[in-house]
ROMIVEX-75175 format. One line per 10 residues: number of its first residue (from 1); their letters; for each residue x, y, z of C-alpha. Coordinates in steps of 0.5 Angstrom, whole numbers. Example, Ala and Ser with C-alpha at 12.3 -4.5 7.8 and 13.67 -1.06 7.14 Angstrom:
<atoms>
1) as) 25 -9 16 | 27 -2 14
</atoms>
This chain:
<atoms>
1) mearnaglaa) 329 -51 -248 | 334 -56 -244 | 337 -50 -241 | 331 -48 -239 | 329 -54 -236 | 335 -55 -232 | 335 -48 -229 | 327 -49 -227 | 328 -52 -220 | 332 -46 -218
11) qcgvaecdar) 328 -41 -221 | 322 -44 -217 | 326 -44 -211 | 325 -51 -209 | 328 -58 -211 | 324 -62 -216 | 325 -68 -212 | 322 -64 -206 | 316 -62 -210 | 315 -68 -213
21) aaldhvlads) 315 -71 -206 | 310 -66 -204 | 306 -68 -209 | 306 -75 -208 | 304 -74 -201 | 298 -70 -202 | 296 -75 -207 | 296 -81 -202 | 293 -77 -196 | 286 -79 -195
31) qfhaterhrk) 285 -72 -192 | 286 -69 -199 | 279 -70 -202 | 279 -69 -209 | 277 -74 -215 | 281 -78 -219 | 280 -72 -225 | 283 -67 -220 | 289 -71 -218 | 290 -73 -225
41) llrylvdeff) 290 -65 -227 | 295 -63 -221 | 300 -68 -223 | 299 -66 -230 | 301 -59 -228 | 306 -61 -224 | 309 -65 -229 | 309 -59 -235 | 312 -54 -230 | 318 -58 -229
51) agrsgqvkay) 318 -60 -236 | 319 -53 -238 | 312 -53 -241 | 308 -49 -236 | 307 -43 -241 | 304 -48 -246 | 299 -50 -242 | 292 -47 -244 | 285 -50 -243 | 285 -53 -249
61) tiaidvfgrp) 291 -57 -248 | 288 -59 -241 | 282 -61 -244 | 285 -66 -249 | 291 -69 -245 | 287 -69 -238 | 280 -70 -240 | 280 -74 -246 | 276 -68 -250 | 276 -69 -258
71) asfdpatdpi) 280 -64 -262 | 274 -60 -263 | 274 -58 -256 | 272 -50 -255 | 274 -47 -249 | 269 -41 -250 | 263 -46 -250 | 265 -51 -245 | 268 -49 -239 | 270 -55 -236
81) vrveasrlra) 277 -54 -235 | 276 -47 -231 | 271 -51 -227 | 275 -57 -225 | 281 -52 -224 | 277 -48 -219 | 275 -55 -216 | 282 -57 -215 | 284 -50 -212 | 279 -51 -207
91) altqyyetvg) 281 -58 -205 | 288 -56 -204 | 286 -50 -200 | 281 -55 -196 | 287 -60 -195 | 292 -55 -193 | 287 -52 -188 | 286 -59 -185 | 293 -61 -184 | 295 -54 -182
101) ekerlrielp) 303 -52 -181 | 305 -60 -182 | 306 -59 -189 | 313 -56 -190 | 312 -55 -197 | 305 -53 -200 | 303 -53 -207 | 298 -48 -209 | 294 -46 -216 | 294 -39 -217
111) kgnyvphfat) 288 -36 -220 | 288 -33 -227 | 293 -39 -230 | 295 -46 -229 | 302 -45 -226 | 303 -49 -220 | 306 -45 -214 | 311 -48 -209 | 311 -45 -202 | 315 -47 -196
121) sglarsplei) 312 -47 -189 | 311 -40 -187 | 311 -37 -194 | 304 -39 -197 | 300 -34 -199 | 293 -32 -196 | 287 -32 -200 | 287 -24 -199 | 294 -24 -202 | 292 -29 -208
131) aadptetgsg) 286 -24 -209 | 290 -18 -209 | 295 -21 -214 | 295 -17 -220 | 296 -23 -225 | 289 -26 -223 | 284 -22 -226 | 279 -27 -225 | 276 -26 -233 | 277 -33 -234
141) qeepadvasa) 282 -31 -240 | 289 -35 -239 | 295 -30 -239 | 302 -31 -240 | 305 -36 -235 | 310 -33 -230 | 314 -40 -228 | 318 -36 -223 | 315 -37 -216 | 317 -34 -209
151) pvrrprrplg) 324 -35 -207 | 326 -39 -201 | 330 -34 -197 | 328 -27 -197 | 333 -21 -194 | 331 -20 -187 | 328 -13 -185 | 327 -9 -179 | 321 -12 -175 | 317 -5 -175
161) viaaaatgla) 318 -4 -182 | 315 -11 -184 | 309 -10 -179 | 308 -4 -182 | 308 -6 -189 | 304 -12 -187 | 299 -8 -184 | 298 -4 -190 | 298 -9 -195 | 293 -13 -191
171) amagafylsv) 289 -7 -191 | 290 -6 -199 | 289 -13 -200 | 282 -13 -196 | 280 -7 -200 | 281 -10 -207 | 278 -16 -205 | 272 -13 -202 | 271 -9 -209 | 272 -14 -214
181) verlpwqpvl) 269 -21 -210 | 262 -19 -213 | 265 -20 -220 | 270 -25 -220 | 267 -31 -224 | 271 -36 -220 | 268 -34 -213 | 264 -40 -210 | 257 -39 -211 | 252 -42 -205
191) sakptividv) 246 -45 -207 | 239 -46 -203 | 234 -52 -204 | 229 -50 -209 | 222 -47 -207 | 215 -50 -210 | 210 -45 -210 | 203 -49 -211 | 198 -46 -215 | 191 -49 -215
201) pagsgaggee) 186 -45 -219 | 180 -43 -214 | 173 -46 -216 | 166 -45 -214 | 161 -51 -211 | 163 -58 -210 | 169 -58 -215 | 172 -52 -212 | 172 -55 -205 | 175 -61 -208
211) qrkagdylih) 180 -57 -211 | 182 -53 -204 | 182 -60 -201 | 187 -62 -206 | 191 -56 -206 | 192 -56 -198 | 194 -64 -198 | 199 -63 -203 | 202 -57 -199 | 202 -62 -193
221) alsqfsavrt) 205 -68 -197 | 211 -64 -201 | 213 -60 -194 | 215 -67 -191 | 220 -68 -197 | 227 -64 -195 | 229 -63 -202 | 225 -57 -203 | 221 -52 -199 | 214 -51 -201
231) lapapgvdia) 210 -45 -201 | 203 -43 -202 | 201 -36 -205 | 198 -31 -201 | 195 -24 -202 | 199 -19 -201 | 206 -23 -200 | 211 -22 -205 | 214 -29 -206 | 220 -27 -210
241) svtgwvasap) 222 -23 -203 | 222 -30 -200 | 226 -34 -205 | 230 -29 -209 | 237 -27 -209 | 240 -25 -203 | 245 -20 -202 | 252 -23 -203 | 258 -22 -198 | 265 -23 -198
251) qvklqgskey) 268 -30 -200 | 262 -33 -203 | 256 -31 -207 | 249 -33 -204 | 244 -35 -209 | 237 -35 -207 | 232 -41 -208 | 230 -43 -215 | 223 -42 -216 | 218 -47 -219
261) rlsvaysadv) 211 -46 -220 | 207 -52 -219 | 200 -51 -223 | 195 -57 -221 | 188 -58 -223 | 184 -64 -219 | 178 -67 -222 | 173 -73 -219 | 167 -77 -221 | 164 -83 -219
271) kehqvswqiv) 169 -87 -222 | 176 -84 -222 | 180 -78 -219 | 185 -75 -223 | 190 -69 -222 | 193 -66 -228 | 200 -62 -226 | 205 -57 -230 | 212 -55 -227 | 214 -48 -229
281) daqsnealra) 220 -44 -229 | 218 -38 -225 | 224 -34 -228 | 223 -35 -235 | 216 -38 -235 | 218 -44 -239 | 214 -50 -238 | 219 -55 -236 | 215 -62 -234 | 207 -64 -234
291) gtvkadidyg) 203 -70 -233 | 197 -73 -231 | 196 -78 -225 | 189 -82 -224 | 186 -87 -219 | 180 -91 -220 | 175 -91 -214 | 175 -98 -212 | 172 -97 -205 | 168 -92 -202
301) daqavqekll) 173 -88 -198 | 174 -82 -203 | 178 -78 -199 | 183 -84 -198 | 184 -84 -206 | 185 -77 -206 | 191 -77 -201 | 194 -83 -204 | 194 -80 -211 | 197 -73 -208
311) arlarslage) 202 -77 -204 | 204 -81 -211 | 205 -74 -214 | 209 -71 -208 | 214 -77 -209 | 214 -76 -216 | 216 -69 -215 | 220 -68 -209 | 223 -75 -208 | 230 -78 -209
321) egvivsleaa) 229 -79 -216 | 223 -74 -217 | 222 -68 -222 | 225 -62 -218 | 231 -66 -216 | 232 -68 -223 | 232 -61 -226 | 236 -58 -220 | 241 -64 -221 | 241 -62 -229
331) rqlvtpsigy) 242 -54 -227 | 248 -56 -222 | 252 -59 -228 | 251 -53 -232 | 252 -48 -226 | 256 -51 -221 | 255 -49 -214 | 257 -51 -207 | 251 -51 -201 | 245 -55 -204
341) gcvlladvav) 249 -56 -210 | 253 -61 -207 | 247 -64 -203 | 245 -66 -210 | 251 -68 -212 | 251 -73 -206 | 244 -75 -207 | 245 -77 -214 | 252 -81 -213 | 249 -85 -207
351) sridpeglas) 243 -87 -211 | 247 -89 -217 | 253 -92 -212 | 258 -88 -217 | 265 -88 -214 | 267 -82 -218 | 261 -78 -216 | 262 -79 -209 | 269 -77 -209 | 267 -70 -212
361) ahacleqsvt) 261 -69 -208 | 265 -71 -202 | 270 -65 -204 | 264 -61 -205 | 261 -62 -199 | 267 -61 -195 | 268 -54 -198 | 261 -52 -197 | 262 -54 -189 | 267 -48 -189
371) yqaadpdvla) 262 -43 -191 | 256 -47 -188 | 258 -50 -181 | 251 -50 -179 | 247 -52 -185 | 243 -59 -183 | 242 -61 -190 | 250 -60 -192 | 252 -64 -185 | 247 -70 -186
381) slamvlvatg) 249 -70 -193 | 257 -71 -192 | 255 -76 -186 | 252 -80 -191 | 257 -79 -196 | 263 -82 -191 | 258 -88 -190 | 257 -89 -197 | 264 -89 -199 | 266 -94 -194
391) easasptvaa) 271 -89 -190 | 266 -90 -184 | 266 -97 -184 | 274 -97 -185 | 276 -92 -180 | 273 -91 -173 | 275 -84 -173 | 271 -83 -180 | 265 -86 -177 | 266 -82 -171
401) ravkladkav) 266 -76 -175 | 260 -78 -179 | 256 -79 -173 | 258 -72 -170 | 256 -69 -177 | 249 -73 -177 | 248 -71 -169 | 249 -64 -171 | 244 -64 -177 | 239 -67 -172
411) alapqssqsy) 240 -62 -167 | 239 -56 -172 | 233 -60 -176 | 230 -64 -171 | 224 -65 -176 | 228 -67 -182 | 227 -74 -184 | 234 -73 -188 | 238 -71 -182 | 235 -78 -178
421) iaqmqarfat) 237 -82 -184 | 244 -79 -184 | 244 -81 -177 | 241 -88 -178 | 247 -90 -183 | 252 -87 -179 | 250 -90 -172 | 250 -97 -176 | 257 -96 -179 | 259 -95 -172
431) gdteaaflsg) 256 -102 -170 | 251 -98 -166 | 245 -102 -169 | 239 -101 -164 | 240 -93 -164 | 241 -93 -172 | 234 -97 -172 | 231 -92 -167 | 233 -86 -172 | 231 -90 -178
441) rraaalnpld) 224 -91 -175 | 224 -83 -173 | 225 -81 -180 | 219 -86 -183 | 215 -83 -178 | 217 -76 -180 | 216 -77 -187 | 211 -83 -188 | 211 -81 -196 | 218 -82 -198
451) daiparlgll) 219 -89 -200 | 227 -89 -199 | 226 -89 -192 | 223 -96 -191 | 227 -98 -196 | 234 -96 -193 | 232 -98 -186 | 229 -105 -189 | 236 -106 -192 | 240 -105 -185
461) lfvsgqyseg) 235 -109 -181 | 235 -115 -186 | 243 -115 -187 | 243 -115 -179 | 239 -121 -178 | 232 -118 -177 | 230 -121 -183 | 222 -121 -182 | 222 -114 -181 | 227 -112 -186
471) vslarvaevg) 223 -115 -192 | 216 -112 -189 | 219 -105 -190 | 222 -107 -197 | 215 -109 -199 | 212 -102 -196 | 217 -99 -200 | 215 -103 -206 | 207 -101 -205 | 205 -95 -210
481) ceylhrdaal) 212 -94 -213 | 213 -93 -220 | 221 -95 -219 | 223 -100 -213 | 228 -97 -209 | 235 -100 -210 | 235 -102 -202 | 228 -105 -202 | 230 -109 -209 | 237 -112 -206
491) tlaledyrng) 233 -114 -199 | 228 -118 -203 | 233 -121 -207 | 237 -123 -201 | 231 -126 -198 | 230 -130 -204 | 237 -132 -204 | 236 -134 -196 | 230 -138 -198 | 233 -142 -204
501) ryrealkrar) 230 -138 -209 | 236 -137 -213 | 233 -136 -220 | 229 -130 -217 | 235 -128 -213 | 239 -128 -219 | 234 -124 -224 | 233 -119 -218 | 241 -118 -218 | 241 -117 -226
511) qlanpadsav) 236 -112 -226 | 240 -108 -221 | 247 -109 -224 | 252 -104 -223 | 260 -105 -223 | 261 -101 -217 | 255 -104 -213 | 259 -110 -210 | 254 -112 -205 | 249 -114 -211
521) nllriaaagq) 255 -117 -215 | 257 -121 -209 | 249 -124 -209 | 249 -125 -217 | 256 -129 -216 | 253 -133 -210 | 246 -134 -214 | 250 -136 -220 | 254 -141 -216 | 248 -144 -213
531) lgltreatsa) 245 -145 -220 | 251 -148 -223 | 252 -142 -228 | 259 -142 -228 | 260 -137 -234 | 255 -132 -231 | 259 -132 -224 | 266 -131 -228 | 263 -125 -231 | 260 -122 -225
541) ldglhwnkvg) 267 -124 -221 | 271 -120 -227 | 267 -114 -225 | 267 -114 -218 | 271 -109 -215 | 270 -107 -207 | 271 -100 -205 | 278 -98 -205 | 278 -96 -198 | 277 -103 -196
551) atrsiesela) 282 -106 -201 | 287 -108 -195 | 282 -113 -192 | 278 -119 -195 | 271 -118 -197 | 268 -122 -191 | 271 -118 -186 | 268 -112 -190 | 261 -115 -190 | 262 -116 -183
561) argyapelia) 264 -109 -182 | 258 -106 -185 | 254 -110 -181 | 252 -117 -184 | 250 -122 -180 | 254 -128 -179 | 249 -133 -182 | 248 -128 -188 | 255 -128 -190 | 256 -136 -189
571) llddglgkag) 250 -137 -194 | 253 -132 -199 | 260 -136 -198 | 256 -142 -199 | 254 -140 -206 | 261 -137 -208 | 264 -143 -206 | 260 -147 -211 | 262 -141 -216 | 269 -143 -215
581) vrlagly) 271 -137 -210 | 271 -136 -203 | 270 -129 -199 | 276 -130 -195 | 280 -130 -201 | 277 -124 -205 | 279 -117 -204
</atoms>
């Protein structure tokens, strides 16, 4: 084994020190969009390669050594290693496409095994070459690893022979790629947003008219949410032809929109209105969710009561934490895809302020953009992730890119509230607050039913010093909501703190507790400091970790970069001082 280890660098055609330097450079480069899990996997594979153990690296060993799975792990039933290796491979491809020829030494992860390949500039293999590699069966089964990679030098041949050979090879590789691309499980799957088909039973008389009106308004309400497509069944129209699987094309499988059928029964009497609903998987006919919502008629306008009730149902189905979004997010975990699947990942990560989830969504969206450069949902979601990670506030270049992505999303989908929300957040990150607020108000006008819009706009208004309007919008988001949006709750907590209601502010901050949510943790420390609760302040301080993008500057500077008004920063600093810390000293 020692002899094998000693000669391994010579076999792969590069010196170990050069390969490790290339690895360290990739891992440290901000343009390499990969999660910590993917970075750990890449380092592990390179370490095992130069230790001479690549032939022993299997899905099982990776699951145990890298992902911390128990000894009972079964790669036949849990595809996590294949899935994460595929995502790492995509992240590497995206990275080298971004940096171009600047990298003298590239690290590749060929399909079919877990052996890294080191290629010097000019010798990196194209996707067609990789697809044509006879060792890459795409079966998902691991094959004996060949640790010898391409040599650095090749004997020179006449240019004409080389050109002819290259042309022939490209033609054969292309034919091979097109013939197998439909069957390879590692091929990226591009998903579309789900479709809800409304089914309101027809009736006769006054009850039938109520049903019809309820169905019409529900279609209108759902159509305002960008997370779903809404269709009403029509005689002679094959819904499957609209939502079904689309013929695949090279490089990526196009997966059609997942179809859900929503059955609704509406009833009303002199005392109350009631809607009973059921979500059914149109492919399997499995009943997935069901429920009933009611509203008392406490005033004379029955139509207003009906619309309020149906708007609440639409939010619970297609809103940020809605039933359909939750079902699709769960499906994404089982069958990962790019496109809308990445948008879902981003939505969940942004709402939960999950750093690892944001990094994963970022990498996924970057890959999606290579296939869907004109998809407004993908572009808007990527812009929002760049803001949520803190990259946009830390780098003017990233902020400018976020604005460009959001502007393009608005141009492609001028009726999408999500595009304007992305534009609002991107503009705010650049300091263009007035333009940001215009975008936010446009989003609210396009979808007045989505409580997340006034919540997000209200928080930006509040932290910038427009306290009254910010609180008003937070109250709007609070009305009729089963769960108060995080941004609205934070706005109300900051308002309590600003007005000296420290116990109320601390209570709200505790309810929002999240180790990754630095804004909430800062407020919790400041409120505890004002109340003299040293132990709680210390506990919150121990869990305070600002986003790593801003780790080189104080949190005071970070808050200013994120648009916080000087007065609000000073108020927080006062509470922190009483807790024994200062903003200028926190990193």
